[in-house]
DSSP file (Angstrom, degrees, kcal/mol; ACC not computed):
  #  RESIDUE AA STRUCTURE BP1 BP2  ACC     N-H-->O    O-->H-N    N-H-->O    O-->H-N    TCO  KAPPA ALPHA  PHI   PSI    X-CA   Y-CA   Z-CA
    1    1 A M              0   0    0      0, 0.0     2,-0.4     0, 0.0     0, 0.0   0.000 360.0 360.0 360.0 129.0  -13.0    5.5    7.0
    2    2 A R        -     0   0    0      0, 0.0     3,-0.0     0, 0.0     0, 0.0  -0.825 360.0-145.9 -99.4 133.7  -10.9    8.1    5.2
    3    3 A V        -     0   0    0     -2,-0.4     5,-0.1     1,-0.0     0, 0.0  -0.849  28.4-110.4 -97.6 128.5   -7.1    7.8    5.3
    4    4 A P    >>  -     0   0    0      0, 0.0     4,-1.5     0, 0.0     3,-0.7  -0.274  21.8-124.3 -58.5 142.7   -5.3   11.1    5.4
    5    5 A I  H 3> S+     0   0    0      1,-0.2     4,-2.5     2,-0.2     5,-0.2   0.815 109.6  61.1 -58.1 -33.3   -3.4   11.8    2.1
    6    6 A V  H 3> S+     0   0    0      1,-0.2     4,-2.5     2,-0.2    -1,-0.2   0.898 103.5  50.0 -62.5 -40.4   -0.1   12.2    4.1
    7    7 A A  H <> S+     0   0    0     -3,-0.7     4,-2.2     2,-0.2    -1,-0.2   0.886 110.6  49.6 -66.1 -38.5   -0.4    8.6    5.4
    8    8 A V  H  X S+     0   0    0     -4,-1.5     4,-2.2     2,-0.2    -2,-0.2   0.922 112.7  46.7 -65.9 -44.6   -1.0    7.3    1.8
    9    9 A V  H  X S+     0   0    0     -4,-2.5     4,-2.3     2,-0.2    -2,-0.2   0.915 112.2  50.4 -64.8 -43.1    2.0    9.2    0.4
   10   10 A A  H  X S+     0   0    0     -4,-2.5     4,-2.1     1,-0.2    -2,-0.2   0.909 111.2  48.5 -62.3 -42.3    4.3    8.1    3.3
   11   11 A A  H  X S+     0   0    0     -4,-2.2     4,-2.3     1,-0.2    -1,-0.2   0.900 110.8  51.1 -64.8 -40.7    3.3    4.5    2.8
   12   12 A A  H  X S+     0   0    0     -4,-2.2     4,-2.1     1,-0.2    -2,-0.2   0.895 109.8  49.8 -64.2 -39.9    3.9    4.7   -0.9
   13   13 A L  H  X S+     0   0    0     -4,-2.3     4,-1.8     2,-0.2    -1,-0.2   0.899 110.4  50.1 -66.1 -40.1    7.4    6.2   -0.4
   14   14 A M  H  X S+     0   0    0     -4,-2.1     4,-1.5     1,-0.2    -2,-0.2   0.921 112.4  46.9 -64.1 -43.5    8.3    3.4    2.1
   15   15 A L  H  X S+     0   0    0     -4,-2.3     4,-1.5     1,-0.2    -1,-0.2   0.859 107.7  56.7 -67.5 -35.1    7.2    0.7   -0.3
   16   16 A A  H  < S+     0   0    0     -4,-2.1    -1,-0.2     1,-0.2    -2,-0.2   0.894 106.8  49.5 -63.3 -39.1    9.1    2.4   -3.2
   17   17 A G  H >< S+     0   0    0     -4,-1.8     3,-1.0     1,-0.2    -1,-0.2   0.856 109.2  52.2 -66.9 -35.1   12.3    2.2   -1.2
   18   18 A C  H 3< S+     0   0    0     -4,-1.5    -1,-0.2     1,-0.2    -2,-0.2   0.795 106.4  54.0 -71.8 -27.8   11.7   -1.5   -0.4
   19   19 A G  T 3< S+     0   0    0     -4,-1.5    -1,-0.2    -5,-0.1    -2,-0.2   0.294  76.2 137.6 -90.8  11.1   11.2   -2.3   -4.1
   20   20 A K    <   -     0   0    0     -3,-1.0    13,-0.1     1,-0.1    -3,-0.1  -0.351  58.8-117.3 -61.7 130.5   14.5   -0.8   -5.2
   21   21 A E        -     0   0    0      1,-0.1    -1,-0.1    -2,-0.1     2,-0.1  -0.441  31.2-111.9 -67.2 138.6   16.2   -3.0   -7.7
   22   22 A P        -     0   0    0      0, 0.0    -1,-0.1     0, 0.0    13,-0.1  -0.411  35.1-100.3 -69.6 150.0   19.6   -4.3   -6.5
   23   23 A D    >   -     0   0    0     11,-0.3     3,-2.0     1,-0.2    11,-0.1  -0.577  27.2-140.8 -68.4 124.1   22.7   -3.0   -8.3
   24   24 A P  T 3  S+     0   0    0      0, 0.0    -1,-0.2     0, 0.0    11,-0.0   0.678 100.1  61.0 -65.1 -14.6   23.6   -5.8  -10.8
   25   25 A R  T 3  S+     0   0    0     31,-0.1    32,-2.0     2,-0.1     2,-0.2   0.590  84.2 101.6 -84.6 -10.9   27.3   -5.1  -10.1
   26   26 A A  B <  S-a   57   0A   0     -3,-2.0    32,-0.2    30,-0.2     3,-0.1  -0.517  74.6-123.0 -77.7 139.1   26.8   -6.0   -6.4
   27   27 A Y    >   -     0   0    0     30,-3.1     3,-2.0    -2,-0.2    32,-0.2  -0.445  41.5 -87.0 -71.0 152.0   28.0   -9.4   -5.1
   28   28 A P  T 3  S+     0   0    0      0, 0.0    -1,-0.1     0, 0.0     3,-0.1  -0.385 119.2  33.2 -56.3 137.6   25.3  -11.6   -3.5
   29   29 A G  T 3  S+     0   0    0      1,-0.3     3,-0.1    -3,-0.1    29,-0.1   0.326  86.0 135.6  94.0  -7.1   25.3  -10.7    0.2
   30   30 A S  S <  S-     0   0    0     -3,-2.0    -1,-0.3     1,-0.2    30,-0.2  -0.339  75.7 -70.9 -68.0 156.9   26.1   -7.0   -0.4
   31   31 A E    >   -     0   0    0     28,-3.5     3,-1.6     1,-0.1    -1,-0.2  -0.274  66.4-101.7 -53.2 126.2   24.0   -4.5    1.6
   32   32 A S  T 3  S+     0   0    0      1,-0.3    -1,-0.1    -3,-0.1     3,-0.1  -0.221  94.9   0.2 -58.7 130.0   20.5   -4.6    0.1
   33   33 A G  T 3  S+     0   0    0      1,-0.2     2,-0.6    -3,-0.1    -1,-0.3   0.502  91.2 132.8  76.3   5.0   19.6   -1.8   -2.3
   34   34 A V    <   -     0   0    0     -3,-1.6   -11,-0.3    25,-0.1    -1,-0.2  -0.807  44.0-149.0 -95.4 123.1   22.9    0.0   -2.1
   35   35 A T     >  -     0   0    0     -2,-0.6     4,-2.7    -3,-0.1     5,-0.2  -0.338  27.8-106.1 -81.6 166.8   24.3    1.1   -5.5
   36   36 A W  H  > S+     0   0    0      1,-0.2     4,-2.8     2,-0.2     5,-0.3   0.920 122.3  52.3 -55.8 -45.2   28.0    1.4   -6.3
   37   37 A E  H  > S+     0   0    0      1,-0.2     4,-1.3     2,-0.2    -1,-0.2   0.890 111.5  45.1 -62.3 -41.2   27.6    5.2   -6.3
   38   38 A E  H  > S+     0   0    0      2,-0.2     4,-0.9     1,-0.2    -1,-0.2   0.890 113.3  51.3 -68.8 -39.3   26.0    5.1   -2.8
   39   39 A A  H >X S+     0   0    0     -4,-2.7     3,-0.8     1,-0.2     4,-0.5   0.937 112.1  44.7 -63.3 -47.1   28.6    2.7   -1.5
   40   40 A T  H >X>S+     0   0    0     -4,-2.8     5,-2.1     1,-0.2     4,-0.8   0.746 100.5  68.6 -74.1 -22.0   31.6    4.7   -2.7
   41   41 A A  H 3<5S+     0   0    0     -4,-1.3     3,-0.5    -5,-0.3    -1,-0.2   0.854  94.0  59.3 -62.3 -32.2   30.1    8.0   -1.5
   42   42 A R  H <<5S+     0   0    0     -4,-0.9   129,-0.8    -3,-0.8    -1,-0.2   0.819 115.4  34.3 -62.8 -29.9   30.7    6.6    2.1
   43   43 A Y  H <<5S-     0   0    0     -3,-0.6   101,-0.5    -4,-0.5    -1,-0.2   0.403 107.1-123.1-104.5  -0.8   34.4    6.4    1.2
   44   44 A R  T  <5 +     0   0    0     -4,-0.8     2,-0.4    -3,-0.5    -3,-0.2   0.951  65.0 143.7  52.6  52.8   34.6    9.4   -1.0
   45   45 A L      < -     0   0    0     -5,-2.1     2,-0.3    97,-0.1    -1,-0.2  -0.926  30.8-175.7-124.9 142.9   35.9    7.2   -3.8
   46   46 A S        -     0   0    0     -2,-0.4     3,-0.1    -3,-0.1    -9,-0.0  -0.889  29.1-103.4-131.5 167.0   35.3    7.3   -7.5
   47   47 A L        -     0   0    0     -2,-0.3    -1,-0.0     1,-0.1     0, 0.0  -0.407  48.1 -83.4 -84.2 164.2   36.4    5.0  -10.3
   48   48 A P        -     0   0    0      0, 0.0    -1,-0.1     0, 0.0     4,-0.1  -0.291  32.0-128.0 -63.5 155.0   39.2    5.8  -12.8
   49   49 A A  S    S+     0   0    0     28,-0.1     3,-0.1    -3,-0.1    -2,-0.0   0.613  83.2  88.3 -79.9 -12.7   38.3    7.9  -15.7
   50   50 A C  S    S-     0   0    0      1,-0.1     2,-0.1    27,-0.1     0, 0.0  -0.367  95.1 -78.0 -84.0 164.9   39.8    5.5  -18.2
   51   51 A P        +     0   0    0      0, 0.0    23,-0.5     0, 0.0     2,-0.3  -0.373  61.0 157.3 -64.0 138.1   37.9    2.5  -19.8
   52   52 A M  E     - B   0  73A   0     21,-0.1     2,-0.3    -2,-0.1    21,-0.2  -0.954  18.4-165.1-151.2 165.5   37.5   -0.5  -17.5
   53   53 A D  E     + B   0  72A   0     19,-2.3    19,-3.0    -2,-0.3     0, 0.0  -0.918  57.9  54.1-147.0 175.4   35.2   -3.5  -17.2
   54   54 A G  E     +     0   0A   0     -2,-0.3     2,-0.2     1,-0.2    16,-0.1   0.696  61.2 175.7  73.0  20.1   34.2   -6.2  -14.8
   55   55 A L  E     +     0   0A   0     17,-0.1     2,-0.3    -3,-0.1    -1,-0.2  -0.428   5.5 162.7 -63.0 124.9   33.3   -3.9  -11.9
   56   56 A R  E     - B   0  70A   0     14,-1.8    14,-2.1    -2,-0.2     2,-0.3  -0.974  10.2-179.7-136.7 150.3   31.9   -5.9   -9.0
   57   57 A F  E     -aB  26  69A   0    -32,-2.0   -30,-3.1    -2,-0.3     2,-0.4  -0.979  22.5-154.5-150.3 161.7   31.5   -4.8   -5.4
   58   58 A D  E     - B   0  68A   0     10,-2.7    10,-2.4    -2,-0.3     2,-0.4  -0.986  14.9-177.6-136.5 126.0   30.4   -5.7   -1.9
   59   59 A I  E     - B   0  67A   0     -2,-0.4   -28,-3.5     8,-0.2     8,-0.2  -0.984   8.8-158.9-123.4 137.2   29.4   -3.1    0.6
   60   60 A Q        -     0   0    0      6,-2.1     6,-0.3    -2,-0.4     5,-0.1  -0.789  36.1 -77.8-112.0 158.1   28.4   -4.0    4.2
   61   61 A P    >>  -     0   0    0      0, 0.0     4,-4.4     0, 0.0     3,-1.1  -0.027  51.8 -98.3 -53.8 158.7   26.3   -1.9    6.6
   62   62 A R  T 34 S+     0   0    0      1,-0.3   108,-0.1     2,-0.2    -2,-0.1   0.793 121.0  53.2 -53.3 -38.1   28.0    1.0    8.4
   63   63 A L  T 34 S+     0   0    0      1,-0.2    -1,-0.3     3,-0.0    -3,-0.0   0.848 120.7  33.8 -70.8 -30.5   28.7   -0.8   11.7
   64   64 A T  T <4 S-     0   0    0     -3,-1.1    -2,-0.2     2,-0.1    -1,-0.2   0.845  94.0-175.2 -83.9 -41.2   30.5   -3.6    9.7
   65   65 A D     <  +     0   0    0     -4,-4.4     2,-0.4     1,-0.2    -3,-0.1   0.917  16.1 151.9  45.7  76.1   31.7   -1.0    7.2
   66   66 A R        -     0   0    0     -6,-0.3    -6,-2.1    -5,-0.2     2,-0.4  -0.998  23.1-174.0-132.2 137.8   33.4   -3.0    4.5
   67   67 A L  E     +B   59   0A   0     -2,-0.4    99,-2.6    -8,-0.2     2,-0.4  -0.993   9.1 171.1-128.2 126.0   33.9   -2.2    0.8
   68   68 A A  E     +BC  58 165A   0    -10,-2.4   -10,-2.7    -2,-0.4     2,-0.3  -0.992  10.1 160.2-129.0 139.7   35.5   -4.7   -1.5
   69   69 A F  E     -BC  57 164A   0     95,-1.8    95,-3.0    -2,-0.4     2,-0.3  -0.987  18.3-163.2-155.1 164.0   35.6   -4.3   -5.3
   70   70 A T  E     +BC  56 163A   0    -14,-2.1   -14,-1.8    -2,-0.3     2,-0.3  -0.983  11.3 164.9-145.8 153.5   37.3   -5.4   -8.4
   71   71 A F  E     - C   0 162A   0     91,-1.5    91,-2.8    -2,-0.3     2,-0.4  -0.965  28.2-124.0-158.5 169.8   37.7   -4.2  -12.0
   72   72 A T  E     +BC  53 161A   0    -19,-3.0   -19,-2.3    -2,-0.3     2,-0.3  -0.971  40.0 142.4-122.3 135.8   39.9   -4.8  -15.1
   73   73 A A  E     -BC  52 160A   0     87,-2.2    87,-3.8    -2,-0.4   -21,-0.1  -0.945  51.8 -68.8-158.2 174.1   41.7   -2.1  -17.0
   74   74 A T  E  >  - C   0 159A   0    -23,-0.5     4,-2.5    -2,-0.3    85,-0.2  -0.294  48.0-111.3 -67.4 158.6   45.0   -1.4  -18.8
   75   75 A K  H  > S+     0   0    0     83,-0.5     4,-3.1     1,-0.2     5,-0.2   0.903 118.8  52.4 -58.3 -43.0   48.2   -1.2  -16.8
   76   76 A S  H  > S+     0   0    0      1,-0.2     4,-2.3     2,-0.2    -1,-0.2   0.887 110.1  48.8 -64.3 -37.3   48.5    2.5  -17.4
   77   77 A C  H  > S+     0   0    0      2,-0.2     4,-2.5     1,-0.2    -2,-0.2   0.943 113.6  45.9 -64.3 -48.1   45.0    3.1  -16.1
   78   78 A V  H  X S+     0   0    0     -4,-2.5     4,-2.7     1,-0.2     5,-0.2   0.933 113.4  49.4 -62.0 -46.7   45.6    1.0  -13.0
   79   79 A D  H  X S+     0   0    0     -4,-3.1     4,-2.6     1,-0.2    10,-0.3   0.915 112.0  48.3 -59.8 -43.8   48.9    2.7  -12.3
   80   80 A D  H  X S+     0   0    0     -4,-2.3     4,-2.3    -5,-0.2    -1,-0.2   0.909 111.8  50.0 -62.7 -42.1   47.3    6.1  -12.7
   81   81 A Y  H  X S+     0   0    0     -4,-2.5     4,-0.7     2,-0.2    -2,-0.2   0.921 112.0  47.0 -63.5 -44.8   44.5    5.2  -10.4
   82   82 A L  H ><>S+     0   0    0     -4,-2.7     5,-2.3     1,-0.2     3,-1.1   0.928 111.3  51.7 -62.4 -44.4   46.8    3.9   -7.7
   83   83 A T  H ><5S+     0   0    0     -4,-2.6     3,-1.8     1,-0.3    -2,-0.2   0.893 103.5  58.0 -59.2 -41.4   49.0    7.0   -8.0
   84   84 A Q  H 3<5S+     0   0    0     -4,-2.3    -1,-0.3     1,-0.3    -2,-0.2   0.723 107.9  49.6 -60.8 -20.2   45.9    9.2   -7.5
   85   85 A H  T <<5S-     0   0    0     -3,-1.1    56,-2.4    -4,-0.7    -1,-0.3  -0.007 128.0 -91.9-113.4  27.9   45.4    7.4   -4.2
   86   86 A G  T < 5S+     0   0    0     -3,-1.8     2,-0.4     1,-0.2    -3,-0.2   0.594  82.2 132.3  82.6  12.3   48.8    7.7   -2.8
   87   87 A V      < -     0   0    0     -5,-2.3     2,-1.1    -6,-0.1    -1,-0.2  -0.820  53.1-142.0-101.9 135.6   50.3    4.5   -4.0
   88   88 A D    >   -     0   0    0     -2,-0.4     3,-2.2     3,-0.3    -9,-0.0  -0.815  17.2-166.1 -90.7  97.4   53.7    4.2   -5.8
   89   89 A A  T 3  S+     0   0    0     -2,-1.1    -1,-0.2     1,-0.3    -9,-0.1   0.739  83.0  60.7 -60.8 -24.2   52.7    1.5   -8.3
   90   90 A A  T 3  S+     0   0    0      1,-0.2    -1,-0.3    -3,-0.1    -2,-0.0   0.635 105.8  49.6 -77.5 -13.3   56.4    0.9   -9.2
   91   91 A H  S <  S-     0   0    0     -3,-2.2    -3,-0.3    44,-0.0    -1,-0.2  -0.699  77.6-165.9-129.7  80.8   57.1   -0.2   -5.6
   92   92 A P        -     0   0    0      0, 0.0    45,-0.2     0, 0.0     3,-0.1  -0.247  26.5-128.2 -63.6 153.9   54.6   -2.8   -4.3
   93   93 A F  S    S-     0   0    0     43,-2.0     2,-0.3     1,-0.1    44,-0.2   0.867  81.3 -33.7 -65.9 -37.9   54.4   -3.5   -0.6
   94   94 A G  E     -D  136   0A   0     42,-1.6    42,-2.4     2,-0.0     2,-0.3  -0.887  61.3-103.8-163.6-169.0   54.7   -7.2   -1.4
   95   95 A R  E     -D  135   0A   0     -2,-0.3    40,-0.2    40,-0.2    38,-0.1  -0.947  30.0-111.6-133.8 153.7   54.0  -10.0   -3.7
   96   96 A W  E    S+D  134   0A   0     38,-2.1    38,-3.5    -2,-0.3     2,-0.2  -0.999 104.2  40.9-130.9 134.9   51.5  -12.9   -3.8
   97   97 A P  S    S-     0   0    0      0, 0.0    15,-0.2     0, 0.0    -1,-0.2   0.561  87.7-157.3 -63.9 150.5   52.3  -15.7   -3.6
   98   98 A S        -     0   0    0     13,-1.4    14,-0.1    12,-0.2     3,-0.1   0.787  13.5-140.1 -77.5 -28.8   54.6  -14.5   -0.9
   99   99 A G  S    S+     0   0    0     12,-0.5     2,-0.3     1,-0.3    -1,-0.1   0.500  70.2  96.3  80.2   2.1   57.1  -17.4   -1.0
  100  100 A V        -     0   0    0     10,-0.1     2,-0.3    11,-0.1    -1,-0.3  -0.895  56.0-155.9-126.1 156.1   57.4  -17.2    2.8
  101  101 A S        +     0   0    0     -2,-0.3     2,-0.3     9,-0.2     9,-0.2  -0.890  34.7 112.8-122.2 157.1   55.9  -18.9    5.8
  102  102 A G  E     -G  109   0B   0      7,-2.3     7,-3.3    -2,-0.3     2,-0.3  -0.951  54.8 -75.5 175.4-155.2   55.5  -17.7    9.3
  103  103 A T  E     -G  108   0B   0     -2,-0.3     2,-0.3     5,-0.3     5,-0.2  -0.964  24.7-172.8-134.2 152.1   52.9  -16.7   11.9
  104  104 A A  E >  S-G  107   0B   0      3,-2.3     3,-1.8    -2,-0.3    -2,-0.0  -0.944  81.1  -9.5-144.1 121.7   50.8  -13.7   12.5
  105  105 A G  T 3  S-     0   0    0     -2,-0.3     3,-0.1     1,-0.3    -1,-0.0   0.812 130.1 -56.2  60.3  29.9   48.7  -13.3   15.6
  106  106 A G  T 3  S+     0   0    0      1,-0.3     2,-0.4     0, 0.0    -1,-0.3   0.355 113.9 116.3  85.7  -6.6   49.5  -16.8   16.5
  107  107 A A  E <   -G  104   0B   0     -3,-1.8    -3,-2.3     1,-0.0    -1,-0.3  -0.786  68.9-116.2 -99.7 139.9   48.1  -18.2   13.2
  108  108 A A  E     -G  103   0B   0     -2,-0.4     2,-0.4    -5,-0.2    -5,-0.3  -0.484  27.8-161.3 -71.5 140.0   50.3  -20.0   10.7
  109  109 A I  E     -G  102   0B   0     -7,-3.3    -7,-2.3    -2,-0.2    -1,-0.0  -0.992   3.3-160.7-125.8 128.2   50.6  -18.3    7.3
  110  110 A G    >   -     0   0    0     -2,-0.4     3,-1.4    -9,-0.2   -12,-0.2  -0.638  33.2-106.8-104.9 165.2   51.8  -20.2    4.2
  111  111 A P  T 3  S+     0   0    0      0, 0.0   -13,-1.4     0, 0.0   -12,-0.5   0.717 119.5  43.3 -64.4 -21.1   53.2  -18.8    1.0
  112  112 A Y  T 3  S+     0   0    0    -15,-0.2   -11,-0.1   -14,-0.1   -16,-0.0   0.343  80.5 125.8-107.3   6.1   50.0  -19.6   -0.9
  113  113 A D  S <  S-     0   0    0     -3,-1.4   -15,-0.2     1,-0.1    -4,-0.0  -0.394  73.8 -95.8 -61.7 141.5   47.5  -18.4    1.7
  114  114 A P        -     0   0    0      0, 0.0     4,-0.2     0, 0.0    -1,-0.1  -0.226  21.5-130.8 -63.1 149.2   45.2  -15.8    0.1
  115  115 A P  S    S+     0   0    0      0, 0.0     2,-0.2     0, 0.0    -2,-0.1   0.698  91.9  40.7 -73.8 -18.9   46.0  -12.2    0.5
  116  116 A F  S    S-     0   0    0      1,-0.1     2,-0.1     2,-0.0     5,-0.0  -0.704 116.2 -58.8-118.3 173.1   42.4  -11.4    1.7
  117  117 A D     >  -     0   0    0     -2,-0.2     4,-2.5     1,-0.2     5,-0.2  -0.334  47.8-139.3 -54.4 124.5   40.1  -13.2    4.0
  118  118 A A  H  > S+     0   0    0      1,-0.2     4,-2.1     2,-0.2     5,-0.2   0.863 100.0  51.7 -59.6 -39.9   39.6  -16.6    2.4
  119  119 A E  H  > S+     0   0    0      2,-0.2     4,-2.5     1,-0.2    -1,-0.2   0.917 110.5  48.2 -66.3 -42.4   35.8  -16.7    3.1
  120  120 A E  H  > S+     0   0    0      2,-0.2     4,-2.4     1,-0.2     6,-0.2   0.921 109.5  53.3 -62.1 -42.8   35.3  -13.3    1.5
  121  121 A M  H  X>S+     0   0    0     -4,-2.5     5,-2.3     1,-0.2     4,-1.0   0.897 110.0  47.7 -60.9 -39.6   37.3  -14.4   -1.5
  122  122 A R  H ><5S+     0   0    0     -4,-2.1     3,-0.5     2,-0.2    -1,-0.2   0.930 110.4  52.5 -63.6 -44.8   35.0  -17.5   -1.9
  123  123 A Q  H 3<5S+     0   0    0     -4,-2.5    -2,-0.2     1,-0.2    -1,-0.2   0.884 115.7  40.2 -57.9 -40.2   31.9  -15.3   -1.5
  124  124 A F  H 3<5S-     0   0    0     -4,-2.4    -1,-0.2    -5,-0.1    -2,-0.2   0.592 109.7-120.1 -86.4 -11.3   33.1  -13.0   -4.2
  125  125 A G  T <<5 +     0   0    0     -4,-1.0     2,-1.0    -3,-0.5    -3,-0.2   0.745  53.3 162.0  76.1  22.8   34.5  -15.7   -6.5
  126  126 A W      < +     0   0    0     -5,-2.3     2,-0.5    -6,-0.2    -1,-0.2  -0.683  11.0 176.8 -80.1 104.0   38.0  -14.2   -6.4
  127  127 A V        -     0   0    0     -2,-1.0     2,-0.3    -3,-0.1    -5,-0.0  -0.949  11.4-158.3-112.6 122.6   40.2  -17.1   -7.5
  128  128 A L        -     0   0    0     -2,-0.5    -2,-0.0     6,-0.0     3,-0.0  -0.759  15.7-129.4-104.9 147.6   43.8  -16.4   -7.8
  129  129 A D    >   -     0   0    0     -2,-0.3     3,-2.1     1,-0.1     5,-0.0  -0.845  10.7-159.3 -94.8 110.0   46.4  -18.2   -9.9
  130  130 A P  T 3  S+     0   0    0      0, 0.0    -1,-0.1     0, 0.0     4,-0.1   0.617  89.4  68.1 -66.8  -9.3   49.4  -19.0   -7.7
  131  131 A G  T 3  S+     0   0    0      2,-0.1     2,-0.5     1,-0.0    -2,-0.0   0.512  91.4  71.9 -83.6  -4.9   51.5  -19.4  -10.9
  132  132 A V  S <  S-     0   0    0     -3,-2.1     2,-0.6    22,-0.0   -36,-0.1  -0.948  84.2-128.8-114.2 128.0   51.2  -15.7  -11.5
  133  133 A Q        -     0   0    0     -2,-0.5     2,-0.3   -38,-0.1    -2,-0.1  -0.653  28.5-163.8 -77.3 117.5   53.1  -13.2   -9.4
  134  134 A H  E     -D   96   0A   0    -38,-3.5   -38,-2.1    -2,-0.6     2,-0.4  -0.741  14.2-128.4 -99.6 148.1   50.6  -10.5   -8.1
  135  135 A D  E     -DE  95 153A   0     18,-2.0    18,-2.9    -2,-0.3     2,-0.4  -0.780  21.6-157.1 -93.2 142.1   51.6   -7.1   -6.6
  136  136 A T  E     -DE  94 152A   0    -42,-2.4   -43,-2.0    -2,-0.4   -42,-1.6  -0.934   9.1-174.1-120.0 146.1   50.2   -6.1   -3.3
  137  137 A Y  E     - E   0 151A   0     14,-2.4    14,-2.8    -2,-0.4     3,-0.1  -0.982  13.4-176.9-135.1 145.5   49.8   -2.6   -1.9
  138  138 A D  E    S+     0   0A   0     -2,-0.3    12,-0.1    12,-0.2    -1,-0.1   0.249  71.7  69.7-125.7  12.6   48.7   -1.5    1.6
  139  139 A D  E     +     0   0A   0      9,-0.1     2,-0.5    12,-0.1    11,-0.1   0.103  54.3 135.8-123.5  23.8   48.6    2.3    1.3
  140  140 A F  E     - E   0 149A   0      9,-1.2     9,-2.3    -3,-0.1     2,-0.3  -0.620  34.8-173.4 -72.3 121.7   45.7    3.1   -1.0
  141  141 A E  E     - E   0 148A   0    -56,-2.4     7,-0.2    -2,-0.5   -54,-0.1  -0.894  20.8-133.0-121.1 148.8   43.8    6.0    0.6
  142  142 A T    >   -     0   0    0      5,-2.1     3,-2.3    -2,-0.3     5,-0.2  -0.526  41.1 -96.2 -89.1 166.0   40.6    7.8   -0.3
  143  143 A P  T 3  S+     0   0    0      0, 0.0   -99,-0.1     0, 0.0   -98,-0.1   0.757 123.4  59.2 -57.2 -25.4   40.4   11.6   -0.4
  144  144 A N  T 3  S-     0   0    0   -101,-0.5  -100,-0.1  -100,-0.2   -99,-0.0   0.569  98.0-139.3 -82.0  -4.6   39.1   11.7    3.2
  145  145 A R  S <  S+     0   0    0     -3,-2.3    -1,-0.1     2,-0.2     3,-0.1   0.547  83.3  93.9  61.0   8.7   42.2    9.9    4.5
  146  146 A W  S    S+     0   0    0     25,-0.1     2,-0.5     1,-0.1    -1,-0.1   0.631  74.5  65.6 -97.8 -18.3   40.1    7.9    6.8
  147  147 A S        +     0   0    0   -104,-0.2    -5,-2.1    -5,-0.2     2,-0.3  -0.912  60.4 176.4-112.6 125.4   39.7    5.0    4.5
  148  148 A T  E     -E  141   0A   0     -2,-0.5    19,-3.3    20,-0.3    20,-1.3  -0.909   9.6-158.5-123.3 155.5   42.5    2.8    3.4
  149  149 A F  E     -EF 140 166A   0     -9,-2.3    -9,-1.2    -2,-0.3     2,-0.4  -0.952  18.0-131.6-132.1 147.9   42.5   -0.3    1.2
  150  150 A E  E     - F   0 165A   0     15,-2.7    15,-2.1    -2,-0.3     2,-0.4  -0.817  33.3-159.3 -89.0 141.8   44.7   -3.3    0.6
  151  151 A V  E     -EF 137 164A   0    -14,-2.8   -14,-2.4    -2,-0.4     2,-0.4  -0.975  15.3-168.1-130.1 138.6   45.1   -3.8   -3.1
  152  152 A L  E     -EF 136 163A   0     11,-2.4    11,-2.8    -2,-0.4     2,-0.5  -0.996   8.7-162.9-124.9 128.3   46.1   -6.8   -5.2
  153  153 A V  E     -EF 135 162A   0    -18,-2.9   -18,-2.0    -2,-0.4     9,-0.2  -0.951   5.3-160.1-117.2 120.8   47.0   -6.4   -8.8
  154  154 A K  E     - F   0 161A   0      7,-3.2     7,-2.0    -2,-0.5   -20,-0.1  -0.880  22.5-138.7 -96.7 113.0   47.1   -9.4  -11.2
  155  155 A P        +     0   0    0      0, 0.0     5,-0.1     0, 0.0     3,-0.0  -0.301  24.3 179.9 -70.5 156.1   49.2   -8.5  -14.2
  156  156 A G        -     0   0    0      1,-0.1   -81,-0.1     4,-0.0     4,-0.1  -0.946  42.1-103.7-147.4 167.7   48.2   -9.5  -17.7
  157  157 A P  S    S+     0   0    0      0, 0.0     3,-0.1     0, 0.0    -1,-0.1   0.878 115.7   0.9 -64.6 -36.6   49.6   -9.0  -21.1
  158  158 A D  S    S+     0   0    0      1,-0.3   -83,-0.5   -84,-0.1     2,-0.3   0.668 134.0  26.8-119.9 -32.5   47.1   -6.3  -22.0
  159  159 A R  E     -C   74   0A   0    -85,-0.2     2,-0.4   -84,-0.1    -1,-0.3  -0.941  63.6-140.0-137.3 154.5   44.9   -5.7  -19.0
  160  160 A E  E     -C   73   0A   0    -87,-3.8   -87,-2.2    -2,-0.3     2,-0.5  -0.887  11.0-138.4-115.4 146.6   45.3   -6.0  -15.2
  161  161 A V  E     -CF  72 154A   0     -7,-2.0    -7,-3.2    -2,-0.4     2,-0.4  -0.906  23.0-162.3-100.9 130.6   42.7   -7.3  -12.7
  162  162 A V  E     -CF  71 153A   0    -91,-2.8   -91,-1.5    -2,-0.5     2,-0.4  -0.950   6.5-165.1-120.1 133.5   42.7   -5.2   -9.5
  163  163 A Y  E     -CF  70 152A   0    -11,-2.8   -11,-2.4    -2,-0.4     2,-0.4  -0.958   6.5-169.6-118.0 134.2   41.1   -6.3   -6.2
  164  164 A F  E     +CF  69 151A   0    -95,-3.0   -95,-1.8    -2,-0.4     2,-0.4  -0.963   7.9 179.4-125.3 140.1   40.5   -3.8   -3.4
  165  165 A R  E     -CF  68 150A   0    -15,-2.1   -15,-2.7    -2,-0.4   -97,-0.2  -0.960  29.8-122.4-140.8 121.9   39.5   -4.5    0.2
  166  166 A S  E     + F   0 149A   0    -99,-2.6   -17,-0.3    -2,-0.4     3,-0.1  -0.333  26.5 178.6 -64.3 143.3   38.9   -1.8    2.8
  167  167 A V        +     0   0    0    -19,-3.3     2,-0.3     1,-0.3   -18,-0.2   0.720  68.0  37.2-111.0 -44.2   41.1   -2.0    5.9
  168  168 A T  S    S-     0   0    0    -20,-1.3    -1,-0.3     1,-0.1   -20,-0.3  -0.802  98.6 -86.2-112.9 157.6   40.0    1.1    7.8
  169  169 A L        -     0   0    0     -2,-0.3     2,-0.1   -22,-0.1    -1,-0.1  -0.162  35.2-122.1 -65.6 147.8   36.5    2.5    8.1
  170  170 A G        -     0   0    0   -108,-0.1     2,-0.4   -23,-0.1  -127,-0.2  -0.399  23.3-149.9 -76.6 164.4   35.0    4.9    5.6
  171  171 A G        -     0   0    0   -129,-0.8   -25,-0.1    -2,-0.1   -24,-0.1  -0.988  17.7-175.4-140.8 129.9   33.7    8.1    6.9
  172  172 A D              0   0    0     -2,-0.4  -129,-0.1  -129,-0.1  -130,-0.0  -0.147 360.0 360.0-119.3  40.0   30.9   10.2    5.5
  173  173 A G              0   0    0   -131,-0.1    -2,-0.0     0, 0.0  -131,-0.0   0.443 360.0 360.0 113.9 360.0   31.1   13.2    7.5
């Protein structure tokens, strides 16, 4: 029995896609086979042009549509990046730990409750030091204006760690 060449090529292409190496910057549980570049294309987002390190990310399938990422860079780099995305870095929305208690949606909120979903933070290994005052921002936008992110900035003497979590869905056209 002879198999048409088109069927052989199609099968090879399908297997090649399945064998794609995962992006080493992706957190465990991130959408399989999606690179940072592919993930950020959904949000029309790019990284700052300045030197940075520690980039890690999590992207979820389109119906769940979540992008979370972190990196470390100088304060001037972080401030410039935030400014490019509509954030006034000099005027944070808030601080963490917040120093306040209350309720939101019927749930109690304490001053040391994490600024992002606690389960996601555990999944990503995001451990925050409550002894350090972090700045929070809620108006980071991507160029398509459909995607917004909550941002947490941990200050440091030379470099800052920045955490991003999408709030509204990305749009790719």
